N, C-alpha and C positions, 0 to 999 in steps of 0.2 A: 495615499496608500499604494504600495506596490507589492506585487506577488510574483513568485517565481515557481515554475513547475517544469516537468519534463517536456522537452521540445523535440522537433519543431512544432509549429502551429498545426493543430489538428489531432493531437494525441488525446486519448481519453482523459489523461491528467489535465490537459488544457480545457476540456469540456467541464470537468469538475471544478477547475480553478475559476471559471467564469461565475460560479455561484458566490465567490468571495470578492472578486475585483474585476474590473474591466481593463485595468492596466497590468499586463502580464508579460514578464520576460521568461526566457527559456534557458534551461541548463541541459547538459547531456548525461547527467547521472543523478540518482537520488541522493548520493552522498554530497554532491555539490550543492544541491538544493538545501539540505539540512545545514550544511556549513555556512551557506550564505545567510540563512536566517539567524544562526547562532552568533555570527560576528556583526550583525546589525545592518547588513547590506540591504535586506528586504524586510518588509513588515510581516509578510506571510510566505509560507512555502507549502505546497500541496503535493503530497506523496501518497501513492497507493500502499496499503499495508496488508490487505487480505482480499483474495478473490474466492468466490463461492465454488469454483471448480478446482483451481490449482492451489488454493490455500495461501499461506502467508508469503509476502514479498520480503524475503530475508534481508536484502540490501537496505531496504527502508528501516526495518526493525533494528538492524545493527547500527545504522547511522543515528537513529533516535536515541539509542542507548549510549552512544559515544559522545554526543554533543548536548550542551545545556540549552534545551528548547522546551517549549510547552505545547500541549495539544489544546486548541481552543474550540475546535469544531470537528465533527465527523460528517463526511459527505458520502452518501451511498448512491451510486449511479448504475443503471443497467448497462451491460456491455453487449452491443449488437455488432457482431463481426460480419463484414462482407469481404468477398474476394474481388479485388480490383486489378484490372490489367488493361493493356491497350487492345487486346484481342483474346480469343479463346486459346491460342497456342502460346505456351510459355514453358520454360524449363525449370525455373526456380520460384519458390515462394519465400518472400522476405518479410519478416515482421519481428516484433519483440518476442522473446522466448516464451513469455506468458501467453501471448496471443496464439502462437504456434501450438502450444500445449493445449489451450482451450478449444482448439479446432482439430485436435488430433484425429478423431474418428472420421470426420468429414474428409480430411486430406488423405488419410489412408484408403478410404473407399473411393474417392473421386480422382485423386492424383497420386497414386502410389509410387510413380516413377519420378515425381518432381523432387528436386533438391530443396531442402529446407535451410534457410539462412537466417540466423538470429542477428538482429540489428538492435540499435540503441532504443528504438521506440517504434510503435506502429506507424507513426507519421513518417519516420525515416524509411520504412519499408515502402510506403506509398510513394515517396520521392524516388526511390530506386525504380519502382514500376513505371513511373511517369517518364523517367529518363531512358529506360531500357525495355524494349518490347519483349525480351525473353524472360522478364521478371514480373511476377504478380505480387501484390501486397495484400495484407490483411489489415483492415481498419474499419472505422465507421463509414457507412455508405455515403455520408455527406462529403467525404473526401474525393468522391468521383468528380468527373469533369476535367477540363483542360487536358484532353487526350486519354483519360481513363474512363472505363465503363465498369459497371457493376455486373460481374458474371454470376454471382450468387449472393443472397442475403441470409442473415441469421444462420451462419455456418458453425456457430459455437456448439459444443457437444450437448449443452443443456440450455433450454430457453430461459431458465431462471438465472442465467449468468449475471453476476453483479460484483462490483468491486467497492470496498471501503477505502476511503481516502482520509488521511489526517490533514487538517489545516493546522500548520505549525506557526508559532509566533515566539517572540522572546519569552523566556521563562518567567519574566516579571508580569506577563499578560495572562498567566494561568488563573482560572477561576475555580472556586469551590462549588459553584452551582452547576447543575446539569444532571442528567439521568445516568451517565456512565462515567467511570473513572479508569484511567490507565496508569499502571505502575510498572517499573522495571526494578527487579530485585536481584541483587548479587549477594548471596549468603556467605560466599567464600568459605564453604564447608561442604563436606560430603560424608554422610553417615546414614545408616538405615533409618527410614522414617522421616528424612528431612523434608521431602516434598509434602508429605502428609501434614507435617507441622506448619508448613508455609500456607497450606490451604485451610487448616482448621479455624483460624481466626475469622474467616468469612462464613464458613459453615455454621460455626457457633452463634453467629449473629444473623443468620438467615439472609445472607447476601449472596445473590446468584452470580456465579462466575460465567462470563460469556466467552472468555478465551484464556487458555493457559498454554504457554509455549516456552520451550527451552532453546537457547542459542549458546553455542560455545563462547566462553568468556575470552578466549585468546590467551589466557594466562598459562594454561597447561591442559593436557589431554584429560577429558572427563570432568572438566570444571565448567559450570554453566551459569548463565544469566537467565532469569525467568521473566517473561512478559506476561502480565496479568491484567485482564480487563474485567471489571465488575459492573453490575447493573445497580449502581448507587452512586450518589454524589458525595464529595468530601465534606460538604456542609452537614451531612448527617452524622450525629455522634457515633453511630455504630461503625461507620466507615473510618472515621478518625481513630477509633479504638482499635480497629483491625490493623490499620497501618502502624500504630504504635506497637502492637504485638509483633508485626513483621520486622520492625526496626530492632526490637529486642532480640529476635531470633537471628538477625543479620548483624550482630554487633561487631563481627570481624570483617564485614563487607559494607554494603550500603543499600538503601532503598530510595529510589527516585520517583516522586510523584509527578507524572507528566501533566496531569490536569483532569478536571471534570468538565464535561461538555454534553451537548445534546446532538442528536443525529438529524441531519437534513437529507431528504431524498430528492435527488435531482433527476428528472425525467426529460430527456430531449430526443 
């Protein structure tokens, strides 16, 4: 079994991926990860989909909607950000855009004059800091050492900071079992009450919605794809019936069942 996630070594995605596999390769974008799983290069791909502070990771959501993959597990891991640098004097803070946003209050209060540089991953920012004394990185404190010291720990805006990751596999690996189900719905329509009609099949069957989000379809302005997560497995008749209703409502578009799965909490 092989897995692929966002690199280089030391990203939060890497920490989540270790719950799936010990043999892990790295990509430089979430789209590349999803594509590699879709074309069969890897058994699993691990991508973040939602953070408790900054919300959805839209690149991951768009990629999951665009490629034929399945969600087989959900991994939730706490995010503990540390400020890492060669010393206390630096000019730039480099990290993933999500990490910079999650530490916005700390950075504005403690380093208001520092330049913020968004890079491909938190680990890439740590690499920048290790190579350049004028740069600090934001990442897990375990990334310290080899010339880097921890200047401050737990600098995220909220101590409850956590991220959901999807473990992706071939669509043939999807399971109907599990406590949650993810769907992508493209109704290819736009009229008053459409969203209400899409949600009613779940409300009518007492199925709790855990996330609903719209993303541009890319077809035309004002046209949307809907990502829906529900607290029920597809093995349940009520869930299958709700999906059938969605398919009827989306007869001009499509409904993609990503999978039903359980949540695993990884604490490191």
